[in-house]
C-alpha angles and dihedrals in degrees: 000000000000134000107230141153118270120247132183133019096280137250089239127031131199141138115305109225107168123023125241136099115236133177118200151113118292127231113202109211129176098186131021091240089067093067110097103152119009105146106156095352124133108243115228119190144140096246142335138221134180091289089072097058095093090061097051099078092061098049129082098211144002127224117183129186095210132035147071138234088287098047122114097258092048095051097044094044090055091049091050098037095239116148108249139181121186135181095045106162113222093005099141093046093050100045130054131188109280097030114134115231141168115217131192110205093193100048095036092235128143120189117196105219101173132002119214117236108273 
């Protein structure tokens, strides 16, 4: 995971909830129990609830398919200072675990830098 400066208009667009630009590998997770080792990964999921909070300290960014500025992931990411983008249509069908992305939590932009072999 690296802190960088965002470039481009983004392959995916959502609502930026907590500022910060992060580059890293994504981990697509449907339920919090599925996370076994996520240190520094960028979490990709459809939605979050309070059951996800224990995972947040070990991740470098949060990308969520559903949500708004007042959704769970948005509020908790701001409290914890973790870059976050929510409301990204088609997110979990576009990204797979292992893909390399750069996300901008302020602009709501996600650039796909490298896609893992399917």
